[in-house]
N, C-alpha and C positions, 0 to 999 in steps of 0.2 A: 906283547899284546895289551892294548888298553883295556882295562877292566871297569865295568860299571855295573851297579846293582839296582835292583828294583824290589818293591815291597808287596807282599800279598797278605791278606787277612780274610776273616770270614765275616758274614753280616752281623754276627753277634757282638762285633766291635761298635756297632751303632754309628759308623762314620757316614755323615751325610753324603750321598752319591756325588754332588757337585764338588765337595771338598776332596773326595777320593779322586775324581778326575783331574782336578786342578794339581793335586800332588802325585799324580801318576800311581796311585795305589790300586792294585787289582783286588776287587772284593768277590770272594766265592760265596754264593748264597747258601745259607742253612735251609733245610727243608721243613715245611710245615704242613701237616695233614689236617685238613679241615673237611669235615663231613665226608671222609673217604677219598678226597681229592689230595694229591700230592703236589704242593705249590712251592715256588722258590721265593724265599724272603727277599723283599726288595725288588723283585721282578714281577711276579704274579700278584703279590700282595704287598702293600705299603705299610709302613709302621703305624699310621693312623687308623688304617682298616683292621689291622691285627689288634690294636688296643680296644677299639670299639667292639669287636667280637669277643675279647676277653670279658667285657663289661656285661655282655648280653647272653653269651652261650651257656647252655646247661652243662655241657661236657667241654672241658678244656681242649684246645687244638694240641696235637702232639708235634713237637719239634724233634728233628734228627739231624745228624751230621750231613754235610754236603756230599753230593755224588763224587766218586773219584774222578770220573770223566770231566767234572767242572774243574778240579785241580789240574788234570793233565792239559786241558784246553788253556788254562791261564799260564801254566808254566811254559807250555809249548809256544804260545804266542809271544812271551817275553824272550825266549831263546831265539826265535826267528827275528826279533827286532834288535838283537845284538847283545842282549844283557848276559853277562857271564856269571853273575851272582844274583841269588834271590833270597831274601830274608822273609820267611813265612811265620807270622805271628797269630796264635790262635786261642780260641776259648779254653777256659781251664779244663785240663784232663779230668778233673774231679767231677765236672758236669757233663762232659761229652768226650766222645772218642775221636773228635774231629782232627785233633793234632796228630793222630796216628797215621792218618792217610798221607800227608806230606812226608812224614818220617819214613814211611815205606817207599814212596815214589822217589825220594831223594837218594835212595841206596839201590834202587832196582831198575829205574827207567831213565833217569836223567843224569847219567854219568858224565856227559859233556857240560853240565851246568852245576856250578856249586850252590846247593840249596842249604841254607841254615834254618833250622826249625825252632821256635821258641814257644814253649808252653807259657801263657801270659799269667797262669794261676789266678786269673780274675775274668771279669765280663764286662760287657757294656762300655760305658764311657772310660772306665779304667783300662781296659783292654785297647780301646781306641786311643788313648793317651800314649800308650807304648808304640803304636803304629805311627802316630804323628811324630814322636820322637825320632823314629827310624826314618821317616819321610824327610825330617828336617836335615838329617845327615846326608841323605841322598841329594837333596836340593843344594847343599853346599859342596857337592862333589866329594864327599867323604867315602871311606871304604866300608864294606860290609863288616869288617872287623871292628871299626870304630862304632858302627850302629849296634852290633851285638853287645858290645861293652856298655854302651850307654843305655840300652833297653834293659839289660840285666841289672844295672845299677838302679834304674828307676823302678823296676819290678820289685826290688826289695824294700823301696821306700814307700811306694804308692798304696793307698788303702781306699776302699770304697765301703761306705755305710749307708744304709737306707732303712726306711720304716715303711712296711707295706700299708697301703691306705686302708685296706681291709683284709680279713683272713679268707674271704670268700673263695679266692683263687687257690689258696693253699688247701681248702677243703675239697674243691673240685679236683685238684691234683693228687689227692690222698696223703698230703703232707701234714694235715692236721685234721681232727675230727670235728664234726658239727658241734659237739659238746664243748670241746676246747674253744672253738670260735665264739660260742655263746657266752662262755665263762669270761673269756678275754674281753669281749665287748661289755659285758655287765661290770667287770672290774676296771674297765677303761685301760687295759694293759695294751701297750704299744711295743712290740718287739723290735729291737734294733738289730739288723742283720749285717754281717760283715764277712770277709773272706779270711781264712787263716793262711799260714805260710805254705800249706799244701794245695791251696787253691779251692778248699772246701767251704761251702756256706755254712755259717754258724750264727745262732742267736747270741749276741754278746751282752745283751742287756734287755730286761723286761721292765720297761718304765711304766709307771702309772700316769697316763696322759700324754698328750702330745708334747706339751711344754717341757716335761721332764725328759722325754726322749730326745728333743732338741738340745736340751742342756747337756745331756750326756754326750752327744755328738760334738757339741762346741768344745767341751772339756777335752774330749779326745783330739780334737783339732789343735787345741792349745798345747797339749802335752807333745804332739807330733812336731809342732813348730819349734818347741824348745829342743827337740832333738835334731832340728834342721832337716826334717823330712819333708815328704809331700803326702797330701791327703786330698782325696776327692770325696 
């Protein structure tokens, strides 16, 4: 029997819907609770709307993992279309239990389809980069084993670093106190955040000013290039 595989991810990968459609990637929406309403990311609320709300809301929206029924629908649709293998790449387990849903379904409900599940150990564009790597293998008529190998190799190389524009949302989310935010602002401290090997977010540098934060990230990029890795 001819085998073919498809790719599934969650909306935390930040892959543009048009690109996902072009590459045949199924995107399962994360859930967002806004003002008591349970919404689907990318379906009921778009990225621009969500970012606008983050800037203006007093209480941060709460995000949660997708509904198991959304995964079941995505997998069942692919099985009906003749896919024998599915590669499911998801948001870091350290940030969300999302990846546990496909792990459970792959062993309990879809015995007729081979579902390989990968914890990206990252988020956003870095998670998306792993999905795009897998999609490239699928487009080239490669196998799911080839895709898994390439994704795992890239996962060990890829890094993401960012500097929060402000600490306001960290205060709203309870990850920083108002006093810490005021002190950081007064001292012009810009935290550089990255993911460690376990997929946990950590502050890797507390730079004094945006320029020094940018310099730190540039130096990290330079070091990574010397080691022939990849960095976002």
